Residue, then its C-alpha position, 0 to 999 in steps of 0.5 A: x413394847x416401846x418403839x426403841x425396843x422394837x428397833x433394837x430387836x429388829x436390828x438384832x435379828x438383822x445382825x444375826x441374819x447377816x452373821x448366820x449367812x456369812x457362817x453358812x456361806x463360808x462352808x460352801x466354796x467354789x472348787x478351784x479349776x484344778x478340781x481341788x477345794x479352794x480352802x487355805x489351810x482349812x480356813x475356807x474359800x479364797x474369795x468368798x462363797x457361792x454365786x450363780x447356779x449350782x456348779x462351779x467352773x469345773x465341778x460342784x460346790x464342796x464344803x470346807x471346815x471353818x474354825x470356831x474362832x470365827x464365831x465370836x467375830x460374827x457375834x461381834x458383827x451382829x452386835x454392831x448391827x443391833x446397836x447401830x441406832x443407839x450407839x452409832x460410832x460404837x456399833x461401827x467400830x464393833x462391826x469393823x472389828x467383827x468383819x476384820x476378824x472374820x476375814x482373818x479366820x476365813x477369807x474375804x467375803x463380800x456380803x459381810x461388808x453389808x454390816x459395815x454399810x448398815x452401821x455407817x448410815x445411822x452414824x452419818x445421820x446422827x452425827x456431823x461428818x467431822x465426828x466420824x469420817x476418820x473412823x472409815x480408815x478402819x476399813x483398810x486394816x479390816x480388808x488387809x486382815x483377809x491377807x494377813x498370811x500373805x507377803x506384805x499383807x497382799x498389797x502386791x496383789x491387785x485383788x486387794x485393791x479391788x476389795x478395798x474399793x468394794x469396801x469403801x464403795x459400800x461405806x461411802x454410798x450411805x454417806x452420799x445418800x445422807x448428804x443428799x437428803x441433808x442438802x435437800x432438807x436444807x434447800x427446802x428449809x431455806x425456801x420455807x424461810x424465804x416464803x415466810x419472810x416474803x409473806x411478812x414483808x407483804x403484810x408489813x406493806x399492807x399494814x403500812x398502807x392502811x395506817x398511812x391512809x387512815x391516820x396520815x389522812x386524819x393528821x393532814x386534815x387536822x394540820x390543815x384545819x388548824x392552819x386555816x383557823x390561824x389564818x382566819x384569826x390572823x386576818x381578823x387580828x385576833x379581835x375578841x379571841x383569847x390569846x390562849x386559843x391562838x396558842x392552842x391552835x398553833x400547838x395543834x398544828x405543830x403537834x399534828x405536823x410533827x406526828x405526821x412526819x414521825x408517822x411517815x418515818x416510822x412506817x418507812x421501816x416497814x418498807x425495809x427488808x431489815x427494819x430500821x429503828x424510829x429516830x424518836x428518843x429522849x432528845x425530843x423530850x423538851x419539844x414534847x413538854x413544850x408542846x404540852x405547855x403551849x396547850x396549857x398543861x405545865x410539865x416539869x422535867x428533872x434529869x438525874x444522871x449517874x451513868x458513865x457518860x456513854x450514850x444511851x442504847x438506841x432501843x432503851x432511848x426510844x422506848x423511854x421516850x415512847x413510854x413518857x409520851x404515852x404517859x403524858x397522853x394519858x394525863x391529857x386524856x384522863x386528868x383534866x387541867x392537871x399538870x405533870x412532872x417527868x423524872x429521868x434517872x440514869x443508873x449504872x445498870x438501868x434507866x428509870x423514867x417516871x411520870x406523875x400527874x396531879x389529877x384526881x388519881x382515878x384508876x384507869x382501865x388498862x387499855x392499849x396505851x398502858x399495855x403498849x408501855x408494858x410491852x415496850x419495857x418487857x421487850x427490853x427485859x424491863x417493867x412498867x408499873x402504874x400506881x397511885x401517887x403519894x398524895x394524889x394523881x397517878x405515877x407511871x414508873x418504868x425501869x429499862x435495863x441497860x446491860x446488853x442493849x445496843x448503844x446508839x451511835 
């Protein structure tokens, strides 16, 4: 038997138990102080069934007749309790109608309000307050139904207000319990989220320190050694040293210095609670190409703009620069002495960057560089492909969508 069916049967048994108790208790009223049974026109006790010991204030309990018209309302009450998990609002309305009808055919009987409390709780658990709070107004006519044959529905009698307070208290108590549990769960959720954020921040700081200590130190050493070599060559007036060597050392020093500055800028975002984007973008493409040219790697750049003249989205601008930078790095590493061409085409819906080299075109295993390019493009909904060139070499082509990206300021 499934869990839902077991819950339905248990609630049905609970609803029938409450209905039977109300039916049985309605036949056993207290005697009135004058010794007469407290029934109103044969409709049962005035203020509910027995409580306490075996005798009333002035005599034993007596029995009274309860009209069979009360039975359908008790069945409706039981049905509401049975459906309280599957149909919370329908179950509550059915219970209110059942309780009100039972009160109208007998009299006010406080234990019947237990059915209302049982149907309010799952309604408060499953639904937002705004979707069911207005249904609590039905409690008023349900209570007044017990006084339908009195003048002005009994609103002039203090006991009516006591009954209303009792009904509202039994209905509101489960609601307060649900709201308390929700508030506690929300506090726990926020504490867990804060703990996760704190752990992530501490991990970012640790990674930033490690990267800065290892890579930053190495770049500083490269910059210093290149500067020392240039200083020595300058003192010797470059005697016997080809001009290309001096240019290469100058490019090494400038590139390592720029890389160190960019590393510090990039790692700085890990120290922010809300990370900032690195500042590198296609505006630095000419500097990148110039550095490679100084090192003896000719690189040409072609720009083709079919856009609307607005600035590129920041994420796309930065990702495109990083992809070009990594592709040119692969050219330097795997295509000895080969030149390259960079093409940047802005379309209305996407930015396409293409880096083609003039190397032998050997297939390079997909390492961290190519994988990083793919991940940058995929994060923006784009793609990167690495294919052989039309004649020789390799072509790295990335397509980055422009729709929905944040525009750089």
